[in-house]
ZARO-626834 format. One record per residue (C-alpha): residue number from 1; residue in three letters; x, y, z. Coordinates in steps of 0.1 Angstrom, whole numbers, always signed. Layout:
REM ZARO-626834
bamar i:NUM; aa:ALA; x:X; y:Y; z:Z .
...
This chain:
REM ZARO-626834
bamar i:1; aa:MET; x:-181; y:-33; z:+175 .
bamar i:2; aa:ASN; x:-206; y:-61; z:+180 .
bamar i:3; aa:PRO; x:-194; y:-97; z:+171 .
bamar i:4; aa:ALA; x:-223; y:-103; z:+151 .
bamar i:5; aa:ASP; x:-210; y:-75; z:+126 .
bamar i:6; aa:LEU; x:-185; y:-102; z:+111 .
bamar i:7; aa:ARG; x:-186; y:-103; z:+76 .
bamar i:8; aa:ILE; x:-162; y:-128; z:+55 .
bamar i:9; aa:VAL; x:-160; y:-120; z:+20 .
bamar i:10; aa:GLU; x:-153; y:-150; z:-5 .
bamar i:11; aa:VAL; x:-130; y:-140; z:-30 .
bamar i:12; aa:GLY; x:-120; y:-176; z:-42 .
bamar i:13; aa:PRO; x:-138; y:-173; z:-76 .
bamar i:14; aa:ARG; x:-116; y:-143; z:-84 .
bamar i:15; aa:ASP; x:-82; y:-142; z:-64 .
bamar i:16; aa:GLY; x:-84; y:-181; z:-61 .
bamar i:17; aa:LEU; x:-89; y:-186; z:-99 .
bamar i:18; aa:GLN; x:-69; y:-157; z:-116 .
bamar i:19; aa:ASN; x:-35; y:-170; z:-114 .
bamar i:20; aa:LEU; x:-42; y:-205; z:-128 .
bamar i:21; aa:SER; x:-27; y:-212; z:-162 .
bamar i:22; aa:ALA; x:-56; y:-235; z:-170 .
bamar i:23; aa:PHE; x:-90; y:-222; z:-181 .
bamar i:24; aa:VAL; x:-117; y:-233; z:-154 .
bamar i:25; aa:ALA; x:-149; y:-240; z:-174 .
bamar i:26; aa:THR; x:-180; y:-216; z:-170 .
bamar i:27; aa:ASP; x:-203; y:-240; z:-155 .
bamar i:28; aa:ARG; x:-175; y:-252; z:-129 .
bamar i:29; aa:LYS; x:-172; y:-213; z:-120 .
bamar i:30; aa:THR; x:-211; y:-209; z:-116 .
bamar i:31; aa:ASP; x:-210; y:-243; z:-96 .
bamar i:32; aa:LEU; x:-185; y:-232; z:-73 .
bamar i:33; aa:ILE; x:-202; y:-196; z:-66 .
bamar i:34; aa:ARG; x:-236; y:-217; z:-57 .
bamar i:35; aa:ARG; x:-218; y:-242; z:-35 .
bamar i:36; aa:LEU; x:-201; y:-210; z:-15 .
bamar i:37; aa:ALA; x:-234; y:-194; z:-14 .
bamar i:38; aa:ALA; x:-252; y:-225; z:+1 .
bamar i:39; aa:CYS; x:-224; y:-225; z:+27 .
bamar i:40; aa:GLY; x:-239; y:-194; z:+44 .
bamar i:41; aa:ILE; x:-214; y:-170; z:+28 .
bamar i:42; aa:ARG; x:-232; y:-136; z:+20 .
bamar i:43; aa:GLU; x:-208; y:-119; z:-2 .
bamar i:44; aa:ILE; x:-188; y:-134; z:-30 .
bamar i:45; aa:GLN; x:-163; y:-118; z:-52 .
bamar i:46; aa:THR; x:-172; y:-135; z:-86 .
bamar i:47; aa:GLY; x:-145; y:-126; z:-107 .
bamar i:48; aa:ALA; x:-130; y:-95; z:-124 .
bamar i:49; aa:PHE; x:-141; y:-74; z:-154 .
bamar i:50; aa:VAL; x:-104; y:-69; z:-168 .
bamar i:51; aa:ASN; x:-87; y:-71; z:-201 .
bamar i:52; aa:PRO; x:-89; y:-108; z:-210 .
bamar i:53; aa:ARG; x:-55; y:-106; z:-225 .
bamar i:54; aa:ALA; x:-41; y:-95; z:-192 .
bamar i:55; aa:ILE; x:-63; y:-126; z:-174 .
bamar i:56; aa:PRO; x:-77; y:-147; z:-197 .
bamar i:57; aa:GLN; x:-95; y:-166; z:-167 .
bamar i:58; aa:PHE; x:-122; y:-139; z:-167 .
bamar i:59; aa:ARG; x:-133; y:-139; z:-205 .
bamar i:60; aa:ASP; x:-163; y:-154; z:-195 .
bamar i:61; aa:MET; x:-176; y:-130; z:-169 .
bamar i:62; aa:LYS; x:-208; y:-122; z:-184 .
bamar i:63; aa:ASP; x:-217; y:-159; z:-186 .
bamar i:64; aa:VAL; x:-209; y:-168; z:-151 .
bamar i:65; aa:LEU; x:-228; y:-137; z:-137 .
bamar i:66; aa:ALA; x:-258; y:-149; z:-159 .
bamar i:67; aa:GLY; x:-253; y:-183; z:-142 .
bamar i:68; aa:VAL; x:-253; y:-169; z:-105 .
bamar i:69; aa:ARG; x:-276; y:-140; z:-105 .
bamar i:70; aa:SER; x:-305; y:-159; z:-90 .
bamar i:71; aa:LEU; x:-285; y:-161; z:-58 .
bamar i:72; aa:GLN; x:-293; y:-123; z:-53 .
bamar i:73; aa:ASN; x:-329; y:-133; z:-46 .
bamar i:74; aa:ASP; x:-315; y:-151; z:-16 .
bamar i:75; aa:GLY; x:-295; y:-121; z:-1 .
bamar i:76; aa:VAL; x:-261; y:-131; z:-16 .
bamar i:77; aa:VAL; x:-240; y:-98; z:-26 .
bamar i:78; aa:LEU; x:-223; y:-107; z:-60 .
bamar i:79; aa:THR; x:-193; y:-84; z:-65 .
bamar i:80; aa:THR; x:-164; y:-79; z:-92 .
bamar i:81; aa:LEU; x:-133; y:-64; z:-94 .
bamar i:82; aa:VAL; x:-129; y:-37; z:-117 .
bamar i:83; aa:PRO; x:-97; y:-12; z:-123 .
bamar i:84; aa:ASN; x:-113; y:+16; z:-146 .
bamar i:85; aa:LEU; x:-147; y:+28; z:-157 .
bamar i:86; aa:GLN; x:-151; y:+6; z:-187 .
bamar i:87; aa:GLY; x:-148; y:-25; z:-162 .
bamar i:88; aa:ALA; x:-174; y:-9; z:-139 .
bamar i:89; aa:ARG; x:-196; y:-2; z:-169 .
bamar i:90; aa:ASP; x:-194; y:-40; z:-179 .
bamar i:91; aa:ALA; x:-199; y:-51; z:-143 .
bamar i:92; aa:VAL; x:-228; y:-29; z:-138 .
bamar i:93; aa:ALA; x:-243; y:-41; z:-172 .
bamar i:94; aa:ALA; x:-240; y:-77; z:-162 .
bamar i:95; aa:GLY; x:-259; y:-71; z:-130 .
bamar i:96; aa:VAL; x:-234; y:-69; z:-100 .
bamar i:97; aa:ASP; x:-244; y:-56; z:-67 .
bamar i:98; aa:LYS; x:-213; y:-42; z:-58 .
bamar i:99; aa:LEU; x:-180; y:-29; z:-74 .
bamar i:100; aa:ASP; x:-146; y:-36; z:-60 .
bamar i:101; aa:PHE; x:-125; y:-8; z:-73 .
bamar i:102; aa:PHE; x:-87; y:-16; z:-70 .
bamar i:103; aa:PHE; x:-55; y:+2; z:-70 .
bamar i:104; aa:SER; x:-20; y:+0; z:-53 .
bamar i:105; aa:VAL; x:-5; y:+25; z:-29 .
bamar i:106; aa:SER; x:+27; y:+16; z:-43 .
bamar i:107; aa:ARG; x:+35; y:+34; z:-77 .
bamar i:108; aa:SER; x:+56; y:+7; z:-89 .
bamar i:109; aa:HIS; x:+31; y:-22; z:-83 .
bamar i:110; aa:ASN; x:+2; y:+0; z:-98 .
bamar i:111; aa:LEU; x:+23; y:+7; z:-128 .
bamar i:112; aa:ASN; x:+31; y:-30; z:-131 .
bamar i:113; aa:ASN; x:-5; y:-40; z:-127 .
bamar i:114; aa:VAL; x:-28; y:-16; z:-142 .
bamar i:115; aa:ARG; x:-4; y:+3; z:-163 .
bamar i:116; aa:GLN; x:-12; y:+35; z:-143 .
bamar i:117; aa:THR; x:+0; y:+56; z:-113 .
bamar i:118; aa:PRO; x:-20; y:+58; z:-83 .
bamar i:119; aa:GLN; x:-30; y:+93; z:-90 .
bamar i:120; aa:GLU; x:-45; y:+83; z:-125 .
bamar i:121; aa:SER; x:-61; y:+56; z:-106 .
bamar i:122; aa:ILE; x:-79; y:+79; z:-83 .
bamar i:123; aa:ALA; x:-92; y:+100; z:-114 .
bamar i:124; aa:ALA; x:-105; y:+66; z:-129 .
bamar i:125; aa:LEU; x:-123; y:+58; z:-94 .
bamar i:126; aa:ARG; x:-137; y:+97; z:-96 .
bamar i:127; aa:GLN; x:-149; y:+88; z:-128 .
bamar i:128; aa:VAL; x:-168; y:+55; z:-116 .
bamar i:129; aa:LEU; x:-185; y:+73; z:-86 .
bamar i:130; aa:ASP; x:-196; y:+102; z:-109 .
bamar i:131; aa:GLU; x:-211; y:+78; z:-135 .
bamar i:132; aa:PHE; x:-230; y:+57; z:-111 .
bamar i:133; aa:LYS; x:-238; y:+79; z:-82 .
bamar i:134; aa:SER; x:-274; y:+79; z:-92 .
bamar i:135; aa:ASN; x:-275; y:+42; z:-88 .
bamar i:136; aa:ARG; x:-286; y:+40; z:-53 .
bamar i:137; aa:GLY; x:-287; y:+3; z:-54 .
bamar i:138; aa:LEU; x:-250; y:-1; z:-65 .
bamar i:139; aa:ALA; x:-223; y:-4; z:-37 .
bamar i:140; aa:ILE; x:-186; y:+4; z:-42 .
bamar i:141; aa:ARG; x:-157; y:-8; z:-24 .
bamar i:142; aa:VAL; x:-118; y:+3; z:-27 .
bamar i:143; aa:ASN; x:-92; y:-22; z:-23 .
bamar i:144; aa:LEU; x:-58; y:-5; z:-17 .
bamar i:145; aa:ALA; x:-32; y:-31; z:-28 .
bamar i:146; aa:THR; x:+4; y:-34; z:-12 .
bamar i:147; aa:VAL; x:-6; y:-16; z:+21 .
bamar i:148; aa:PHE; x:+14; y:-41; z:+40 .
bamar i:149; aa:GLY; x:+46; y:-44; z:+16 .
bamar i:150; aa:CYS; x:+53; y:-41; z:-19 .
bamar i:151; aa:PRO; x:+76; y:-64; z:-41 .
bamar i:152; aa:PHE; x:+93; y:-34; z:-59 .
bamar i:153; aa:GLU; x:+95; y:-8; z:-29 .
bamar i:154; aa:GLY; x:+94; y:-28; z:+2 .
bamar i:155; aa:TYR; x:+74; y:-16; z:+34 .
bamar i:156; aa:LEU; x:+54; y:+18; z:+28 .
bamar i:157; aa:GLU; x:+53; y:+44; z:+56 .
bamar i:158; aa:THR; x:+21; y:+46; z:+73 .
bamar i:159; aa:ALA; x:+17; y:+82; z:+65 .
bamar i:160; aa:VAL; x:+19; y:+72; z:+25 .
bamar i:161; aa:ILE; x:-11; y:+46; z:+32 .
bamar i:162; aa:LEU; x:-29; y:+74; z:+52 .
bamar i:163; aa:LYS; x:-24; y:+97; z:+23 .
bamar i:164; aa:TYR; x:-42; y:+76; z:-3 .
bamar i:165; aa:VAL; x:-69; y:+64; z:+22 .
bamar i:166; aa:GLU; x:-78; y:+100; z:+27 .
bamar i:167; aa:LYS; x:-78; y:+106; z:-11 .
bamar i:168; aa:THR; x:-101; y:+76; z:-15 .
bamar i:169; aa:ALA; x:-125; y:+88; z:+15 .
bamar i:170; aa:ARG; x:-127; y:+124; z:+2 .
bamar i:171; aa:LEU; x:-145; y:+113; z:-26 .
bamar i:172; aa:GLY; x:-172; y:+98; z:-5 .
bamar i:173; aa:VAL; x:-159; y:+61; z:-4 .
bamar i:174; aa:ARG; x:-170; y:+47; z:+27 .
bamar i:175; aa:GLU; x:-158; y:+9; z:+26 .
bamar i:176; aa:ILE; x:-120; y:+3; z:+20 .
bamar i:177; aa:THR; x:-101; y:-28; z:+22 .
bamar i:178; aa:LEU; x:-64; y:-28; z:+32 .
bamar i:179; aa:CYS; x:-47; y:-56; z:+11 .
bamar i:180; aa:ASP; x:-16; y:-78; z:+19 .
bamar i:181; aa:THR; x:-9; y:-85; z:-17 .
bamar i:182; aa:VAL; x:+25; y:-105; z:-11 .
bamar i:183; aa:GLY; x:+20; y:-117; z:+21 .
bamar i:184; aa:TRP; x:+46; y:-95; z:+39 .
bamar i:185; aa:GLY; x:+25; y:-82; z:+67 .
bamar i:186; aa:TYR; x:+31; y:-91; z:+104 .
bamar i:187; aa:PRO; x:+9; y:-87; z:+134 .
bamar i:188; aa:SER; x:+25; y:-54; z:+150 .
bamar i:189; aa:GLN; x:+27; y:-39; z:+117 .
bamar i:190; aa:VAL; x:-10; y:-48; z:+108 .
bamar i:191; aa:GLU; x:-20; y:-35; z:+142 .
bamar i:192; aa:ALA; x:-2; y:-1; z:+138 .
bamar i:193; aa:ILE; x:-15; y:+3; z:+102 .
bamar i:194; aa:LEU; x:-51; y:-5; z:+112 .
bamar i:195; aa:LYS; x:-52; y:+16; z:+142 .
bamar i:196; aa:GLY; x:-41; y:+47; z:+123 .
bamar i:197; aa:CYS; x:-65; y:+42; z:+97 .
bamar i:198; aa:LEU; x:-93; y:+37; z:+122 .
bamar i:199; aa:ALA; x:-85; y:+66; z:+144 .
bamar i:200; aa:ALA; x:-80; y:+90; z:+113 .
bamar i:201; aa:PHE; x:-111; y:+80; z:+95 .
bamar i:202; aa:PRO; x:-139; y:+67; z:+116 .
bamar i:203; aa:GLU; x:-167; y:+72; z:+90 .
bamar i:204; aa:VAL; x:-151; y:+44; z:+68 .
bamar i:205; aa:VAL; x:-156; y:+5; z:+73 .
bamar i:206; aa:PHE; x:-124; y:-9; z:+69 .
bamar i:207; aa:GLY; x:-117; y:-48; z:+61 .
bamar i:208; aa:VAL; x:-87; y:-66; z:+51 .
bamar i:209; aa:HIS; x:-76; y:-90; z:+25 .
bamar i:210; aa:LEU; x:-46; y:-110; z:+39 .
bamar i:211; aa:HIS; x:-22; y:-137; z:+23 .
bamar i:212; aa:ASN; x:-6; y:-165; z:+41 .
bamar i:213; aa:THR; x:+25; y:-164; z:+17 .
bamar i:214; aa:ARG; x:+48; y:-166; z:+48 .
bamar i:215; aa:GLY; x:+27; y:-183; z:+73 .
bamar i:216; aa:LEU; x:+12; y:-153; z:+92 .
bamar i:217; aa:GLY; x:-21; y:-149; z:+74 .
bamar i:218; aa:LEU; x:-42; y:-161; z:+104 .
bamar i:219; aa:ALA; x:-22; y:-144; z:+129 .
bamar i:220; aa:ASN; x:-28; y:-112; z:+110 .
bamar i:221; aa:ALA; x:-64; y:-118; z:+108 .
bamar i:222; aa:LEU; x:-67; y:-123; z:+146 .
bamar i:223; aa:LYS; x:-47; y:-90; z:+152 .
bamar i:224; aa:ALA; x:-70; y:-73; z:+128 .
bamar i:225; aa:TRP; x:-100; y:-85; z:+148 .
bamar i:226; aa:GLU; x:-85; y:-76; z:+178 .
bamar i:227; aa:THR; x:-79; y:-38; z:+165 .
bamar i:228; aa:GLY; x:-117; y:-36; z:+156 .
bamar i:229; aa:ILE; x:-118; y:-50; z:+119 .
bamar i:230; aa:ARG; x:-148; y:-70; z:+112 .
bamar i:231; aa:VAL; x:-146; y:-76; z:+74 .
bamar i:232; aa:PHE; x:-122; y:-102; z:+62 .
bamar i:233; aa:ASP; x:-114; y:-113; z:+27 .
bamar i:234; aa:SER; x:-108; y:-150; z:+24 .
bamar i:235; aa:ALA; x:-105; y:-177; z:-4 .
bamar i:236; aa:ILE; x:-119; y:-213; z:-3 .
bamar i:237; aa:GLY; x:-87; y:-237; z:-2 .
bamar i:238; aa:GLY; x:-63; y:-208; z:+3 .
bamar i:239; aa:LEU; x:-57; y:-204; z:-36 .
bamar i:240; aa:GLY; x:-49; y:-172; z:-50 .
bamar i:241; aa:GLY; x:-21; y:-146; z:-58 .
bamar i:242; aa:CYS; x:-14; y:-116; z:-78 .
bamar i:243; aa:PRO; x:-3; y:-124; z:-114 .
bamar i:244; aa:PHE; x:+17; y:-89; z:-114 .
bamar i:245; aa:ALA; x:+34; y:-93; z:-80 .
bamar i:246; aa:PRO; x:+63; y:-117; z:-79 .
bamar i:247; aa:GLY; x:+65; y:-141; z:-50 .
bamar i:248; aa:ALA; x:+28; y:-137; z:-42 .
bamar i:249; aa:SER; x:+6; y:-167; z:-34 .
bamar i:250; aa:GLY; x:-19; y:-181; z:-10 .
bamar i:251; aa:ASN; x:-48; y:-162; z:+6 .
bamar i:252; aa:VAL; x:-59; y:-169; z:+40 .
bamar i:253; aa:ALA; x:-82; y:-199; z:+35 .
bamar i:254; aa:THR; x:-118; y:-195; z:+41 .
bamar i:255; aa:GLU; x:-122; y:-226; z:+59 .
bamar i:256; aa:ASP; x:-92; y:-217; z:+83 .
bamar i:257; aa:LEU; x:-108; y:-185; z:+88 .
bamar i:258; aa:VAL; x:-140; y:-199; z:+97 .
bamar i:259; aa:PHE; x:-126; y:-223; z:+121 .
bamar i:260; aa:LEU; x:-105; y:-197; z:+140 .
bamar i:261; aa:PHE; x:-136; y:-176; z:+146 .
bamar i:262; aa:GLN; x:-157; y:-204; z:+156 .
bamar i:263; aa:SER; x:-131; y:-215; z:+179 .
bamar i:264; aa:MET; x:-132; y:-184; z:+196 .
bamar i:265; aa:GLY; x:-168; y:-185; z:+200 .
bamar i:266; aa:VAL; x:-176; y:-159; z:+171 .
bamar i:267; aa:SER; x:-204; y:-169; z:+150 .
bamar i:268; aa:THR; x:-197; y:-164; z:+113 .
bamar i:269; aa:GLY; x:-231; y:-176; z:+99 .
bamar i:270; aa:ILE; x:-211; y:-202; z:+77 .
bamar i:271; aa:ASP; x:-214; y:-238; z:+79 .
bamar i:272; aa:LEU; x:-177; y:-251; z:+82 .
bamar i:273; aa:ASP; x:-186; y:-286; z:+71 .
bamar i:274; aa:MET; x:-202; y:-275; z:+40 .
bamar i:275; aa:VAL; x:-170; y:-253; z:+31 .
bamar i:276; aa:LEU; x:-148; y:-283; z:+35 .
bamar i:277; aa:ASP; x:-171; y:-301; z:+10 .
bamar i:278; aa:THR; x:-168; y:-271; z:-14 .
bamar i:279; aa:ALA; x:-129; y:-271; z:-10 .
bamar i:280; aa:SER; x:-132; y:-309; z:-18 .
bamar i:281; aa:PHE; x:-152; y:-300; z:-48 .
bamar i:282; aa:LEU; x:-125; y:-273; z:-58 .
bamar i:283; aa:GLN; x:-99; y:-298; z:-56 .
bamar i:284; aa:GLY; x:-117; y:-322; z:-77 .
bamar i:285; aa:ILE; x:-120; y:-295; z:-106 .
bamar i:286; aa:LEU; x:-83; y:-285; z:-98 .
bamar i:287; aa:PRO; x:-66; y:-320; z:-95 .
bamar i:288; aa:ASP; x:-30; y:-306; z:-104 .
bamar i:289; aa:THR; x:-33; y:-277; z:-79 .
bamar i:290; aa:PRO; x:-28; y:-283; z:-42 .
bamar i:291; aa:LEU; x:-50; y:-265; z:-18 .
bamar i:292; aa:THR; x:-28; y:-247; z:+9 .
bamar i:293; aa:SER; x:-57; y:-247; z:+35 .
bamar i:294; aa:SER; x:-45; y:-263; z:+67 .
bamar i:295; aa:LEU; x:-79; y:-274; z:+78 .
bamar i:296; aa:PHE; x:-86; y:-291; z:+47 .
bamar i:297; aa:ARG; x:-56; y:-311; z:+48 .
bamar i:298; aa:ALA; x:-57; y:-320; z:+87 .
bamar i:299; aa:GLY; x:-94; y:-319; z:+92 .
bamar i:300; aa:PRO; x:-111; y:-304; z:+121 .
bamar i:301; aa:PRO; x:-103; y:-318; z:+155 .
bamar i:302; aa:ARG; x:-121; y:-351; z:+165 .
bamar i:303; aa:LYS; x:-115; y:-378; z:+192 .
bamar i:304; aa:VAL; x:-110; y:-413; z:+181 .
bamar i:305; aa:PRO; x:-114; y:-443; z:+206 .
bamar i:306; aa:PHE; x:-84; y:-451; z:+226 .
bamar i:307; aa:GLY; x:-67; y:-485; z:+215 .
bamar i:308; aa:THR; x:-79; y:-484; z:+180 .
bamar i:309; aa:GLU; x:-56; y:-484; z:+148 .
bamar i:310; aa:GLU; x:-62; y:-445; z:+147 .
bamar i:311; aa:GLY; x:-54; y:-439; z:+182 .
bamar i:312; aa:GLY; x:-34; y:-467; z:+191 .
bamar i:313; aa:LYS; x:+3; y:-469; z:+197 .
bamar i:314; aa:SER; x:+28; y:-445; z:+183 .
bamar i:315; aa:ASP; x:+63; y:-442; z:+180 .
bamar i:316; aa:CYS; x:+62; y:-406; z:+188 .
bamar i:317; aa:VAL; x:+79; y:-396; z:+222 .
bamar i:318; aa:SER; x:+75; y:-358; z:+221 .
């Protein structure tokens, strides 16, 4: 693949906010999304059309989308997460470009998350695809959760993952994102699963949604890149986590991922300084929620004049 095919999908407005106990005002959400678009990010997951009793953070989804729909005129793809046909109908009515349908390859997690078996979720996906098959302007991506580990069932066999990829691809889906929902993934496992998927389903564009819960997010992202993946989810500030998966926290931070690729000489089309400014804005509206991004905390590398207070003597001998 050409490195120019790299696509970073910003999921902060959805995955970064869904676990917060405090409601983020609608105008703050729309401001965040607009700032992310101004950074050069071309695909943004704006939230989720789910039961507001389950995730109250997204009870204002229609208003959020109404406030940012003009970004579509600038080529920004606005997406939302949906678990069923009703969510898809609501999202399409609100004007999204793309649906992110999701289900877990782990039966236990899917039951805990959406109260359905994976087979029932696949039936729901079929309903969505059938209803909107005539809508040529609507794209549909499927996110497969717990691919790299489940808090209830542990690590799943690659054969199980391939089974659900096959069931999804058989319905005509051509974009599938493999998700490390609880941050259990590690590089050799990521490589093995991705190689299996890429070899078996060359017609599918695969992406990854990685968490940094245990510090391996960027290592897994680099391994995914080396394996041939060119679509990466990330969240501004490194916020995020699944409210229905014990121990899940922290997406790969957008600024850390952009810094990784830029350090490798891979163009992202994203302005890193503006991303860091946006992270500062996010921290300002969430003062009680520390951002986990390494780059946000440390800043980009910069030289200081030798002998100044910043670059002067140190007691460090290591």
